[in-house]
N, CA, C and O atoms as a CHARMM CRD file, in Angstrom:
* protein
*
  384
    1    1 MET  N     44.55300   5.02600  83.16800 PROA 1      0.00000
    2    1 MET  CA    44.37500   6.27100  82.60700 PROA 1      0.00000
    3    1 MET  C     44.47400   6.28500  81.09600 PROA 1      0.00000
    4    1 MET  O     43.78100   7.09300  80.47900 PROA 1      0.00000
    5    2 LYS  N     45.24900   5.48700  80.47400 PROA 2      0.00000
    6    2 LYS  CA    45.41700   5.44400  79.10700 PROA 2      0.00000
    7    2 LYS  C     44.16500   4.81500  78.38000 PROA 2      0.00000
    8    2 LYS  O     43.84600   5.09400  77.22400 PROA 2      0.00000
    9    3 TRP  N     43.55400   4.00800  79.13200 PROA 3      0.00000
   10    3 TRP  CA    42.22600   3.32100  78.34400 PROA 3      0.00000
   11    3 TRP  C     41.11200   4.46800  78.46400 PROA 3      0.00000
   12    3 TRP  O     40.04300   4.23700  77.90000 PROA 3      0.00000
   13    4 ILE  N     41.24200   5.51400  79.05100 PROA 4      0.00000
   14    4 ILE  CA    40.37500   6.75800  79.10200 PROA 4      0.00000
   15    4 ILE  C     40.62200   7.78100  78.15900 PROA 4      0.00000
   16    4 ILE  O     39.80500   8.48000  77.56000 PROA 4      0.00000
   17    5 VAL  N     41.92100   7.77500  78.10400 PROA 5      0.00000
   18    5 VAL  CA    42.39000   9.09300  77.05200 PROA 5      0.00000
   19    5 VAL  C     42.10400   8.68900  75.65100 PROA 5      0.00000
   20    5 VAL  O     41.57300   9.45300  74.84600 PROA 5      0.00000
   21    6 VAL  N     42.51100   7.32600  75.34200 PROA 6      0.00000
   22    6 VAL  CA    42.46800   6.97500  73.76500 PROA 6      0.00000
   23    6 VAL  C     41.07200   7.05400  73.37500 PROA 6      0.00000
   24    6 VAL  O     40.90500   7.60100  72.28500 PROA 6      0.00000
   25    7 PRO  N     39.94200   6.62400  74.01900 PROA 7      0.00000
   26    7 PRO  CA    38.54900   6.75600  73.31900 PROA 7      0.00000
   27    7 PRO  C     38.09800   8.22900  73.37400 PROA 7      0.00000
   28    7 PRO  O     37.29500   8.63300  72.53300 PROA 7      0.00000
   29    8 ALA  N     38.51600   8.93600  74.19900 PROA 8      0.00000
   30    8 ALA  CA    38.26700  10.43000  74.35600 PROA 8      0.00000
   31    8 ALA  C     38.95800  11.21400  73.13600 PROA 8      0.00000
   32    8 ALA  O     38.44700  12.14200  72.50900 PROA 8      0.00000
   33    9 VAL  N     40.21700  10.65100  72.93300 PROA 9      0.00000
   34    9 VAL  CA    40.85600  11.43100  71.80600 PROA 9      0.00000
   35    9 VAL  C     40.12600  10.96800  70.36500 PROA 9      0.00000
   36    9 VAL  O     39.81800  11.77100  69.48500 PROA 9      0.00000
   37   10 ILE  N     39.91900   9.58200  70.29800 PROA 10     0.00000
   38   10 ILE  CA    39.00200   9.11000  69.15300 PROA 10     0.00000
   39   10 ILE  C     37.68800   9.92100  69.10700 PROA 10     0.00000
   40   10 ILE  O     37.36000  10.39700  68.02000 PROA 10     0.00000
   41   11 ALA  N     36.97200  10.10400  70.09900 PROA 11     0.00000
   42   11 ALA  CA    35.55200  10.62700  69.89200 PROA 11     0.00000
   43   11 ALA  C     35.86000  12.06500  69.50700 PROA 11     0.00000
   44   11 ALA  O     35.28900  12.50600  68.51000 PROA 11     0.00000
   45   12 GLY  N     36.82800  12.96900  70.28900 PROA 12     0.00000
   46   12 GLY  CA    37.15800  14.35900  69.65900 PROA 12     0.00000
   47   12 GLY  C     37.41700  14.31400  68.08900 PROA 12     0.00000
   48   12 GLY  O     36.68900  15.02500  67.39600 PROA 12     0.00000
   49   13 VAL  N     38.22800  13.67100  67.57300 PROA 13     0.00000
   50   13 VAL  CA    38.67900  13.69800  66.19800 PROA 13     0.00000
   51   13 VAL  C     37.57500  13.31900  65.50700 PROA 13     0.00000
   52   13 VAL  O     37.50800  13.95200  64.45300 PROA 13     0.00000
   53   14 ALA  N     36.55400  12.44600  65.67400 PROA 14     0.00000
   54   14 ALA  CA    35.30000  12.12100  65.00700 PROA 14     0.00000
   55   14 ALA  C     34.52500  13.36900  65.02800 PROA 14     0.00000
   56   14 ALA  O     33.97900  13.84000  64.03000 PROA 14     0.00000
   57   15 GLY  N     34.49300  13.96400  66.37700 PROA 15     0.00000
   58   15 GLY  CA    33.50400  15.01900  66.40000 PROA 15     0.00000
   59   15 GLY  C     33.84900  16.24800  65.47800 PROA 15     0.00000
   60   15 GLY  O     33.02800  16.89600  64.82900 PROA 15     0.00000
   61   16 VAL  N     35.26300  16.46300  65.53800 PROA 16     0.00000
   62   16 VAL  CA    35.81200  17.63800  64.50000 PROA 16     0.00000
   63   16 VAL  C     35.34200  17.04500  63.17100 PROA 16     0.00000
   64   16 VAL  O     34.46400  17.65600  62.56000 PROA 16     0.00000
   65   17 ALA  N     35.74700  16.12700  62.76100 PROA 17     0.00000
   66   17 ALA  CA    35.46100  15.80600  61.33500 PROA 17     0.00000
   67   17 ALA  C     34.12400  15.87700  61.13200 PROA 17     0.00000
   68   17 ALA  O     33.88100  16.54400  60.12600 PROA 17     0.00000
   69   18 PHE  N     33.06000  15.42100  61.72800 PROA 18     0.00000
   70   18 PHE  CA    31.70200  15.70500  61.34200 PROA 18     0.00000
   71   18 PHE  C     31.16100  17.01000  61.58700 PROA 18     0.00000
   72   18 PHE  O     30.06100  17.34700  61.14900 PROA 18     0.00000
   73   19 ALA  N     31.90500  17.75900  62.27800 PROA 19     0.00000
   74   19 ALA  CA    31.60100  19.20000  62.30500 PROA 19     0.00000
   75   19 ALA  C     31.88400  19.93200  61.18400 PROA 19     0.00000
   76   19 ALA  O     31.36400  21.04200  61.07000 PROA 19     0.00000
   77   20 GLY  N     32.60800  19.51600  60.34300 PROA 20     0.00000
   78   20 GLY  CA    33.15400  20.00900  59.09900 PROA 20     0.00000
   79   20 GLY  C     32.25200  19.75600  57.85300 PROA 20     0.00000
   80   20 GLY  O     32.39400  20.29000  56.75300 PROA 20     0.00000
   81   21 ILE  N     31.30900  18.85900  58.21000 PROA 21     0.00000
   82   21 ILE  CA    30.25300  18.49900  56.98700 PROA 21     0.00000
   83   21 ILE  C     29.51600  19.72600  56.71000 PROA 21     0.00000
   84   21 ILE  O     28.99800  20.36900  57.62300 PROA 21     0.00000
   85   22 ASN  N     29.45000  20.07200  55.51000 PROA 22     0.00000
   86   22 ASN  CA    28.57500  20.99900  55.12600 PROA 22     0.00000
   87   22 ASN  C     27.23600  20.58500  54.80800 PROA 22     0.00000
   88   22 ASN  O     26.98100  19.49100  54.30400 PROA 22     0.00000
   89   23 GLU  N     26.37900  21.45800  55.10100 PROA 23     0.00000
   90   23 GLU  CA    24.84800  21.51700  55.03200 PROA 23     0.00000
   91   23 GLU  C     24.43200  21.12500  53.49300 PROA 23     0.00000
   92   23 GLU  O     23.80300  20.14100  53.10500 PROA 23     0.00000
   93   24 ARG  N     24.90900  22.06500  52.84700 PROA 24     0.00000
   94   24 ARG  CA    24.63200  21.97300  51.45100 PROA 24     0.00000
   95   24 ARG  C     25.82400  21.75500  50.60000 PROA 24     0.00000
   96   24 ARG  O     26.67600  22.63000  50.44800 PROA 24     0.00000
   97   25 MET  N     25.88300  20.55100  50.02700 PROA 25     0.00000
   98   25 MET  CA    26.69900  20.04600  49.05500 PROA 25     0.00000
   99   25 MET  C     26.18400  19.99400  47.68400 PROA 25     0.00000
  100   25 MET  O     25.05800  19.64800  47.32900 PROA 25     0.00000
  101   26 GLU  N     27.20400  20.40200  46.94000 PROA 26     0.00000
  102   26 GLU  CA    26.89400  20.55300  45.31900 PROA 26     0.00000
  103   26 GLU  C     27.69300  19.47700  44.40900 PROA 26     0.00000
  104   26 GLU  O     28.91000  19.41900  44.58500 PROA 26     0.00000
  105   27 PHE  N     27.22300  18.79700  43.64700 PROA 27     0.00000
  106   27 PHE  CA    27.71600  17.89400  42.69300 PROA 27     0.00000
  107   27 PHE  C     27.46100  18.31300  41.25400 PROA 27     0.00000
  108   27 PHE  O     26.50000  17.86400  40.62800 PROA 27     0.00000
  109   28 PRO  N     28.26500  19.11200  40.76900 PROA 28     0.00000
  110   28 PRO  CA    28.27500  19.53600  39.38700 PROA 28     0.00000
  111   28 PRO  C     28.18400  18.45900  38.29200 PROA 28     0.00000
  112   28 PRO  O     28.90800  17.46500  38.36300 PROA 28     0.00000
  113   29 ASN  N     27.23700  18.64500  37.19000 PROA 29     0.00000
  114   29 ASN  CA    27.40900  17.71300  36.08800 PROA 29     0.00000
  115   29 ASN  C     26.57100  18.22100  35.04600 PROA 29     0.00000
  116   29 ASN  O     25.96500  19.27700  35.22200 PROA 29     0.00000
  117   30 LYS  N     26.45600  17.44800  33.76400 PROA 30     0.00000
  118   30 LYS  CA    25.89500  18.00300  32.53000 PROA 30     0.00000
  119   30 LYS  C     24.47300  18.44600  32.67700 PROA 30     0.00000
  120   30 LYS  O     24.05400  19.45800  32.11500 PROA 30     0.00000
  121   31 LYS  N     23.66800  17.61000  33.50400 PROA 31     0.00000
  122   31 LYS  CA    22.28400  17.85800  33.49100 PROA 31     0.00000
  123   31 LYS  C     21.85700  19.08200  34.58300 PROA 31     0.00000
  124   31 LYS  O     20.69900  19.43600  34.80600 PROA 31     0.00000
  125   32 GLY  N     23.11100  19.65600  35.22600 PROA 32     0.00000
  126   32 GLY  CA    22.71700  20.52800  36.24100 PROA 32     0.00000
  127   32 GLY  C     23.23100  20.14400  37.57500 PROA 32     0.00000
  128   32 GLY  O     23.14800  18.99100  37.99700 PROA 32     0.00000
  129   33 THR  N     23.78600  21.16200  38.26300 PROA 33     0.00000
  130   33 THR  CA    24.35100  20.82900  39.81700 PROA 33     0.00000
  131   33 THR  C     23.23200  20.22600  40.71800 PROA 33     0.00000
  132   33 THR  O     22.11000  20.72500  40.80900 PROA 33     0.00000
  133   34 VAL  N     23.64100  19.10400  41.37400 PROA 34     0.00000
  134   34 VAL  CA    22.80300  18.37500  42.15400 PROA 34     0.00000
  135   34 VAL  C     23.17300  18.85300  43.43400 PROA 34     0.00000
  136   34 VAL  O     24.33500  18.75800  43.82900 PROA 34     0.00000
  137   35 VAL  N     22.11100  19.44900  44.23100 PROA 35     0.00000
  138   35 VAL  CA    22.23200  20.32800  45.49300 PROA 35     0.00000
  139   35 VAL  C     21.91500  19.09800  46.39400 PROA 35     0.00000
  140   35 VAL  O     21.02100  18.32000  46.06200 PROA 35     0.00000
  141   36 PHE  N     22.60600  18.92400  47.47800 PROA 36     0.00000
  142   36 PHE  CA    22.46900  17.84800  48.61600 PROA 36     0.00000
  143   36 PHE  C     22.38600  18.39400  49.87200 PROA 36     0.00000
  144   36 PHE  O     23.33100  19.11900  50.18200 PROA 36     0.00000
  145   37 ALA  N     21.46600  18.23600  50.72100 PROA 37     0.00000
  146   37 ALA  CA    21.28900  18.70000  52.03200 PROA 37     0.00000
  147   37 ALA  C     21.63600  17.58900  52.97500 PROA 37     0.00000
  148   37 ALA  O     20.77200  16.88400  53.49600 PROA 37     0.00000
  149   38 HSD  N     22.85100  17.45600  53.17000 PROA 38     0.00000
  150   38 HSD  CA    23.62400  16.13100  54.07400 PROA 38     0.00000
  151   38 HSD  C     22.65700  16.16700  55.34400 PROA 38     0.00000
  152   38 HSD  O     21.76500  15.31900  55.39600 PROA 38     0.00000
  153   39 LYS  N     22.78000  17.06300  56.32500 PROA 39     0.00000
  154   39 LYS  CA    22.11500  16.73800  57.40900 PROA 39     0.00000
  155   39 LYS  C     20.47700  16.34100  57.41300 PROA 39     0.00000
  156   39 LYS  O     19.99300  15.50000  58.17100 PROA 39     0.00000
  157   40 LYS  N     19.81500  17.02000  56.53700 PROA 40     0.00000
  158   40 LYS  CA    18.61200  16.68400  56.14500 PROA 40     0.00000
  159   40 LYS  C     18.60500  14.95500  55.76500 PROA 40     0.00000
  160   40 LYS  O     17.85900  14.15600  56.33100 PROA 40     0.00000
  161   41 HSD  N     19.39800  14.66200  54.90800 PROA 41     0.00000
  162   41 HSD  CA    19.05200  13.06800  54.59600 PROA 41     0.00000
  163   41 HSD  C     19.67500  12.49100  55.80800 PROA 41     0.00000
  164   41 HSD  O     18.99100  11.56100  56.23500 PROA 41     0.00000
  165   42 GLU  N     20.75800  12.72600  56.52100 PROA 42     0.00000
  166   42 GLU  CA    21.25900  11.91300  57.64800 PROA 42     0.00000
  167   42 GLU  C     20.21400  11.71900  58.60200 PROA 42     0.00000
  168   42 GLU  O     20.20600  10.64500  59.20300 PROA 42     0.00000
  169   43 LYS  N     19.15200  12.73700  58.89900 PROA 43     0.00000
  170   43 LYS  CA    18.29800  12.58100  59.72700 PROA 43     0.00000
  171   43 LYS  C     16.91900  11.77500  59.16200 PROA 43     0.00000
  172   43 LYS  O     16.21400  11.09500  59.90700 PROA 43     0.00000
  173   44 LEU  N     16.69200  11.93900  57.93100 PROA 44     0.00000
  174   44 LEU  CA    15.56900  11.25500  57.34100 PROA 44     0.00000
  175   44 LEU  C     15.67100   9.83700  56.81600 PROA 44     0.00000
  176   44 LEU  O     14.75000   9.02000  56.80000 PROA 44     0.00000
  177   45 ALA  N     17.00400   9.63600  56.35600 PROA 45     0.00000
  178   45 ALA  CA    17.40200   8.27000  55.78900 PROA 45     0.00000
  179   45 ALA  C     17.63500   7.23300  56.91400 PROA 45     0.00000
  180   45 ALA  O     18.29100   7.52400  57.91400 PROA 45     0.00000
  181   46 ASP  N     17.13000   6.12600  56.74100 PROA 46     0.00000
  182   46 ASP  CA    17.04300   5.03800  57.79400 PROA 46     0.00000
  183   46 ASP  C     18.21000   4.08700  57.14800 PROA 46     0.00000
  184   46 ASP  O     17.91900   2.98900  56.67200 PROA 46     0.00000
  185   47 MET  N     19.36900   4.51700  57.16200 PROA 47     0.00000
  186   47 MET  CA    20.50200   3.83200  56.56000 PROA 47     0.00000
  187   47 MET  C     21.69800   4.04900  57.32300 PROA 47     0.00000
  188   47 MET  O     21.73100   5.00700  58.09500 PROA 47     0.00000
  189   48 ASP  N     22.77400   3.21400  57.19500 PROA 48     0.00000
  190   48 ASP  CA    24.10800   3.61700  57.88900 PROA 48     0.00000
  191   48 ASP  C     24.94000   4.34100  56.86800 PROA 48     0.00000
  192   48 ASP  O     24.89300   4.30900  55.63800 PROA 48     0.00000
  193   49 CYS  N     25.80400   5.07700  57.79300 PROA 49     0.00000
  194   49 CYS  CA    26.62300   6.06100  56.98500 PROA 49     0.00000
  195   49 CYS  C     27.58800   5.34100  55.91500 PROA 49     0.00000
  196   49 CYS  O     28.16000   5.99700  55.04500 PROA 49     0.00000
  197   50 SER  N     27.71100   4.13200  56.02500 PROA 50     0.00000
  198   50 SER  CA    28.58000   3.46600  55.14600 PROA 50     0.00000
  199   50 SER  C     28.01700   3.04000  53.76600 PROA 50     0.00000
  200   50 SER  O     28.66300   2.45600  52.89500 PROA 50     0.00000
  201   51 VAL  N     26.52500   3.47200  53.68500 PROA 51     0.00000
  202   51 VAL  CA    26.03200   3.37300  52.28700 PROA 51     0.00000
  203   51 VAL  C     26.77700   4.51900  51.28600 PROA 51     0.00000
  204   51 VAL  O     26.94400   4.26100  50.09400 PROA 51     0.00000
  205   52 CYS  N     27.13500   5.58000  51.76900 PROA 52     0.00000
  206   52 CYS  CA    27.61000   6.54500  51.02100 PROA 52     0.00000
  207   52 CYS  C     29.11100   6.75500  51.41100 PROA 52     0.00000
  208   52 CYS  O     29.91700   7.15300  50.57100 PROA 52     0.00000
  209   53 HSD  N     29.45800   6.49000  52.65600 PROA 53     0.00000
  210   53 HSD  CA    30.90400   6.61900  53.09500 PROA 53     0.00000
  211   53 HSD  C     31.53000   5.47600  53.30500 PROA 53     0.00000
  212   53 HSD  O     30.94300   4.56500  53.88800 PROA 53     0.00000
  213   54 GLU  N     32.64900   5.35800  52.92500 PROA 54     0.00000
  214   54 GLU  CA    33.52400   4.08700  53.35200 PROA 54     0.00000
  215   54 GLU  C     34.98700   4.51900  53.68100 PROA 54     0.00000
  216   54 GLU  O     35.56500   5.45300  53.12400 PROA 54     0.00000
  217   55 GLY  N     35.48500   3.76400  54.60300 PROA 55     0.00000
  218   55 GLY  CA    36.86200   3.98700  55.19700 PROA 55     0.00000
  219   55 GLY  C     36.92300   5.14400  55.88800 PROA 55     0.00000
  220   55 GLY  O     36.23200   5.19300  56.90500 PROA 55     0.00000
  221   56 GLU  N     37.60800   6.14400  55.58700 PROA 56     0.00000
  222   56 GLU  CA    37.86000   7.48800  56.23900 PROA 56     0.00000
  223   56 GLU  C     36.69400   8.16400  56.48500 PROA 56     0.00000
  224   56 GLU  O     35.78400   8.20300  55.65700 PROA 56     0.00000
  225   57 VAL  N     36.63700   8.81300  57.78300 PROA 57     0.00000
  226   57 VAL  CA    35.57500   9.60200  57.97100 PROA 57     0.00000
  227   57 VAL  C     35.47800  10.63200  56.87700 PROA 57     0.00000
  228   57 VAL  O     36.52800  11.14400  56.48700 PROA 57     0.00000
  229   58 GLY  N     34.31800  10.99700  56.33300 PROA 58     0.00000
  230   58 GLY  CA    33.99600  11.90600  55.31500 PROA 58     0.00000
  231   58 GLY  C     34.31600  11.70500  53.62900 PROA 58     0.00000
  232   58 GLY  O     33.98800  12.45200  52.70800 PROA 58     0.00000
  233   59 ALA  N     35.01900  10.51300  53.58900 PROA 59     0.00000
  234   59 ALA  CA    35.62500   9.88900  52.20500 PROA 59     0.00000
  235   59 ALA  C     34.09200   9.63700  51.65500 PROA 59     0.00000
  236   59 ALA  O     33.19700   9.40300  52.46800 PROA 59     0.00000
  237   60 ILE  N     33.88400   9.68100  50.53900 PROA 60     0.00000
  238   60 ILE  CA    32.61200   9.47900  49.96000 PROA 60     0.00000
  239   60 ILE  C     32.89500   8.47300  48.81400 PROA 60     0.00000
  240   60 ILE  O     33.95600   8.38600  48.19400 PROA 60     0.00000
  241   61 ARG  N     31.87600   7.79200  48.64700 PROA 61     0.00000
  242   61 ARG  CA    32.16300   6.56600  47.49600 PROA 61     0.00000
  243   61 ARG  C     32.14800   7.33400  46.11700 PROA 61     0.00000
  244   61 ARG  O     31.83400   8.52300  46.07300 PROA 61     0.00000
  245   62 THR  N     32.48300   6.64200  45.03500 PROA 62     0.00000
  246   62 THR  CA    32.46800   7.29200  43.83600 PROA 62     0.00000
  247   62 THR  C     30.91400   7.64100  43.62800 PROA 62     0.00000
  248   62 THR  O     30.00900   6.80800  43.69300 PROA 62     0.00000
  249   63 PHE  N     30.75800   9.00000  43.36900 PROA 63     0.00000
  250   63 PHE  CA    29.31400   9.37100  43.11500 PROA 63     0.00000
  251   63 PHE  C     29.04000   9.80000  41.76900 PROA 63     0.00000
  252   63 PHE  O     29.36800  10.91700  41.37000 PROA 63     0.00000
  253   64 GLY  N     28.39000   8.86200  40.98500 PROA 64     0.00000
  254   64 GLY  CA    28.13800   8.92400  39.50300 PROA 64     0.00000
  255   64 GLY  C     26.71600   8.69000  39.38000 PROA 64     0.00000
  256   64 GLY  O     26.00800   8.37600  40.33700 PROA 64     0.00000
  257   65 LYS  N     26.26200   8.86200  38.07800 PROA 65     0.00000
  258   65 LYS  CA    24.91100   8.56100  37.63700 PROA 65     0.00000
  259   65 LYS  C     24.37700   7.50000  38.03700 PROA 65     0.00000
  260   65 LYS  O     23.31300   7.50400  38.65500 PROA 65     0.00000
  261   66 ALA  N     25.03600   6.43100  37.74400 PROA 66     0.00000
  262   66 ALA  CA    24.62700   4.92300  38.03100 PROA 66     0.00000
  263   66 ALA  C     24.39500   4.92400  39.61100 PROA 66     0.00000
  264   66 ALA  O     23.35400   4.49400  40.10800 PROA 66     0.00000
  265   67 TYR  N     25.32700   5.38300  40.27000 PROA 67     0.00000
  266   67 TYR  CA    25.21100   5.08300  41.96900 PROA 67     0.00000
  267   67 TYR  C     24.12200   5.97700  42.49300 PROA 67     0.00000
  268   67 TYR  O     23.31800   5.65500  43.36800 PROA 67     0.00000
  269   68 ALA  N     24.17800   7.19500  41.83700 PROA 68     0.00000
  270   68 ALA  CA    23.12300   8.33500  42.48400 PROA 68     0.00000
  271   68 ALA  C     21.66900   7.75300  42.05800 PROA 68     0.00000
  272   68 ALA  O     20.77100   7.99100  42.86500 PROA 68     0.00000
  273   69 HSD  N     21.34100   7.06000  40.95700 PROA 69     0.00000
  274   69 HSD  CA    20.00700   6.89700  40.41600 PROA 69     0.00000
  275   69 HSD  C     19.60700   5.52900  41.16400 PROA 69     0.00000
  276   69 HSD  O     18.43400   5.16500  41.25300 PROA 69     0.00000
  277   70 ARG  N     20.70900   4.79300  41.70300 PROA 70     0.00000
  278   70 ARG  CA    20.29600   3.61900  41.97200 PROA 70     0.00000
  279   70 ARG  C     20.06400   3.85800  43.84600 PROA 70     0.00000
  280   70 ARG  O     19.22600   3.22400  44.48700 PROA 70     0.00000
  281   71 ILE  N     20.77400   4.63700  44.30200 PROA 71     0.00000
  282   71 ILE  CA    20.77300   4.83700  45.85200 PROA 71     0.00000
  283   71 ILE  C     19.62200   6.10800  46.16800 PROA 71     0.00000
  284   71 ILE  O     18.68700   6.05400  46.96700 PROA 71     0.00000
  285   72 CYS  N     19.93600   7.03600  45.44400 PROA 72     0.00000
  286   72 CYS  CA    18.93100   8.27600  45.68300 PROA 72     0.00000
  287   72 CYS  C     17.65800   8.11600  45.19800 PROA 72     0.00000
  288   72 CYS  O     16.74600   8.34000  45.99400 PROA 72     0.00000
  289   73 ILE  N     17.33000   7.72400  43.88900 PROA 73     0.00000
  290   73 ILE  CA    16.12900   7.45700  43.44100 PROA 73     0.00000
  291   73 ILE  C     15.28400   6.42600  44.19300 PROA 73     0.00000
  292   73 ILE  O     14.09600   6.57700  44.48100 PROA 73     0.00000
  293   74 GLY  N     16.04200   5.35800  44.47800 PROA 74     0.00000
  294   74 GLY  CA    15.30400   4.29900  45.18800 PROA 74     0.00000
  295   74 GLY  C     14.75500   4.61600  46.55800 PROA 74     0.00000
  296   74 GLY  O     13.86300   3.95100  47.08400 PROA 74     0.00000
  297   75 CYS  N     15.37300   5.73800  47.14700 PROA 75     0.00000
  298   75 CYS  CA    14.76300   6.12200  48.51800 PROA 75     0.00000
  299   75 CYS  C     13.50800   7.17400  47.92900 PROA 75     0.00000
  300   75 CYS  O     12.38700   7.15700  48.43800 PROA 75     0.00000
  301   76 HSD  N     13.81000   7.92300  46.98600 PROA 76     0.00000
  302   76 HSD  CA    12.72800   9.07600  46.63300 PROA 76     0.00000
  303   76 HSD  C     11.36400   8.51800  46.08600 PROA 76     0.00000
  304   76 HSD  O     10.31900   9.16700  46.11300 PROA 76     0.00000
  305   77 GLN  N     11.50200   7.08400  45.52300 PROA 77     0.00000
  306   77 GLN  CA    10.19200   6.77500  45.16000 PROA 77     0.00000
  307   77 GLN  C      9.03100   6.74500  46.21700 PROA 77     0.00000
  308   77 GLN  O      9.23400   6.29900  47.34600 PROA 77     0.00000
  309   78 PRO  N      7.93600   7.18000  45.86600 PROA 78     0.00000
  310   78 PRO  CA     6.79600   7.09300  46.53600 PROA 78     0.00000
  311   78 PRO  C      6.49500   5.73000  47.23400 PROA 78     0.00000
  312   78 PRO  O      6.56900   4.71500  46.54100 PROA 78     0.00000
  313   79 GLU  N      6.19300   5.63800  48.42700 PROA 79     0.00000
  314   79 GLU  CA     5.84100   4.45600  49.33100 PROA 79     0.00000
  315   79 GLU  C      5.03100   4.78800  50.49100 PROA 79     0.00000
  316   79 GLU  O      5.41600   5.61100  51.32200 PROA 79     0.00000
  317   80 ALA  N      3.88400   4.15500  50.57900 PROA 80     0.00000
  318   80 ALA  CA     3.04000   4.26600  51.78100 PROA 80     0.00000
  319   80 ALA  C      3.70400   4.38000  53.04400 PROA 80     0.00000
  320   80 ALA  O      4.44700   3.50300  53.48300 PROA 80     0.00000
  321   81 GLY  N      3.43300   5.49100  53.65500 PROA 81     0.00000
  322   81 GLY  CA     4.02300   5.60100  55.00100 PROA 81     0.00000
  323   81 GLY  C      5.25900   6.21300  55.16600 PROA 81     0.00000
  324   81 GLY  O      5.68700   6.59200  56.25600 PROA 81     0.00000
  325   82 LYS  N      5.96300   6.33800  53.88200 PROA 82     0.00000
  326   82 LYS  CA     7.46400   6.82100  53.84700 PROA 82     0.00000
  327   82 LYS  C      7.41800   8.19100  53.21400 PROA 82     0.00000
  328   82 LYS  O      6.66400   8.39900  52.26300 PROA 82     0.00000
  329   83 MET  N      8.12200   9.03900  53.65800 PROA 83     0.00000
  330   83 MET  CA     8.51600  10.36600  53.03500 PROA 83     0.00000
  331   83 MET  C      9.26100   9.99500  51.63400 PROA 83     0.00000
  332   83 MET  O     10.02500   9.05300  51.42500 PROA 83     0.00000
  333   84 GLU  N      8.80100  11.04400  50.70400 PROA 84     0.00000
  334   84 GLU  CA     9.41400  11.04700  49.45900 PROA 84     0.00000
  335   84 GLU  C     10.26400  12.31100  49.06100 PROA 84     0.00000
  336   84 GLU  O     10.18700  13.40200  49.62500 PROA 84     0.00000
  337   85 GLY  N     10.99000  12.03600  48.12700 PROA 85     0.00000
  338   85 GLY  CA    11.76500  12.88300  47.58800 PROA 85     0.00000
  339   85 GLY  C     11.39700  13.19700  46.13400 PROA 85     0.00000
  340   85 GLY  O     10.39300  12.67100  45.65500 PROA 85     0.00000
  341   86 PRO  N     12.28600  14.17000  45.28300 PROA 86     0.00000
  342   86 PRO  CA    11.94800  14.39900  43.81000 PROA 86     0.00000
  343   86 PRO  C     12.45300  12.99100  43.21000 PROA 86     0.00000
  344   86 PRO  O     13.32200  12.28100  43.71600 PROA 86     0.00000
  345   87 VAL  N     11.78100  12.75000  42.10900 PROA 87     0.00000
  346   87 VAL  CA    12.32800  11.69000  41.28100 PROA 87     0.00000
  347   87 VAL  C     12.44900  12.16000  39.78400 PROA 87     0.00000
  348   87 VAL  O     13.09300  11.50600  38.96300 PROA 87     0.00000
  349   88 ALA  N     11.78900  13.34000  39.47000 PROA 88     0.00000
  350   88 ALA  CA    12.06700  13.96400  37.94800 PROA 88     0.00000
  351   88 ALA  C     13.44200  14.77700  38.12700 PROA 88     0.00000
  352   88 ALA  O     13.88900  15.38600  39.09900 PROA 88     0.00000
  353   89 CYS  N     13.92200  14.57500  36.90300 PROA 89     0.00000
  354   89 CYS  CA    15.43400  15.25000  36.72200 PROA 89     0.00000
  355   89 CYS  C     15.59400  16.60600  37.42000 PROA 89     0.00000
  356   89 CYS  O     16.50000  16.75500  38.23900 PROA 89     0.00000
  357   90 GLU  N     14.77900  17.55700  37.13500 PROA 90     0.00000
  358   90 GLU  CA    14.69600  18.87100  37.54900 PROA 90     0.00000
  359   90 GLU  C     14.58600  18.98300  39.33000 PROA 90     0.00000
  360   90 GLU  O     14.88800  20.00300  39.95100 PROA 90     0.00000
  361   91 GLY  N     14.19800  17.98300  39.82400 PROA 91     0.00000
  362   91 GLY  CA    13.74800  17.84400  41.48000 PROA 91     0.00000
  363   91 GLY  C     15.22500  17.94600  41.99300 PROA 91     0.00000
  364   91 GLY  O     15.45100  18.53600  43.04900 PROA 91     0.00000
  365   92 CYS  N     16.26300  17.36300  41.24000 PROA 92     0.00000
  366   92 CYS  CA    17.59000  17.25300  42.06400 PROA 92     0.00000
  367   92 CYS  C     18.60400  18.21800  41.10200 PROA 92     0.00000
  368   92 CYS  O     19.32200  19.04400  41.66500 PROA 92     0.00000
  369   93 HSD  N     18.62300  18.10900  39.97100 PROA 93     0.00000
  370   93 HSD  CA    19.39600  18.92900  38.95200 PROA 93     0.00000
  371   93 HSD  C     18.92600  20.29900  38.69500 PROA 93     0.00000
  372   93 HSD  O     17.95000  20.57500  37.99700 PROA 93     0.00000
  373   94 GLN  N     19.76700  21.23000  39.37400 PROA 94     0.00000
  374   94 GLN  CA    19.35300  22.67100  39.14800 PROA 94     0.00000
  375   94 GLN  C     20.29800  23.28100  38.09800 PROA 94     0.00000
  376   94 GLN  O     21.50200  23.03500  38.16400 PROA 94     0.00000
  377   95 THR  N     19.72800  24.17200  37.00500 PROA 95     0.00000
  378   95 THR  CA    20.24000  24.64800  35.77200 PROA 95     0.00000
  379   95 THR  C     20.69600  26.04400  36.05300 PROA 95     0.00000
  380   95 THR  O     21.51700  26.56700  35.29900 PROA 95     0.00000
  381   96 SER  N     20.18100  26.73100  37.16900 PROA 96     0.00000
  382   96 SER  CA    20.58100  28.17900  37.21200 PROA 96     0.00000
  383   96 SER  C     20.96300  28.36900  38.56400 PROA 96     0.00000
  384   96 SER  O     21.35400  29.47300  38.94600 PROA 96     0.00000
């Protein structure tokens, strides 16, 4: 019985943690707030969650300019047969 309860509890805790993820996340900075649609990127990105998250569920890696430009723009660059996203500053940074 113990071997059934433990995985069920772990799955329940993970489900509750992921249910709390906001669809619209905002990262304020000097160039303007970056608005990030988590669920949209989760569905579109062909990457493991650990690219952005490490350790504890919901913990985010240090999110700064160098990291964002390397990870985000790398995926947003136009490529044949692949969806693309904004690459110009104003595409991600909202000033109003």
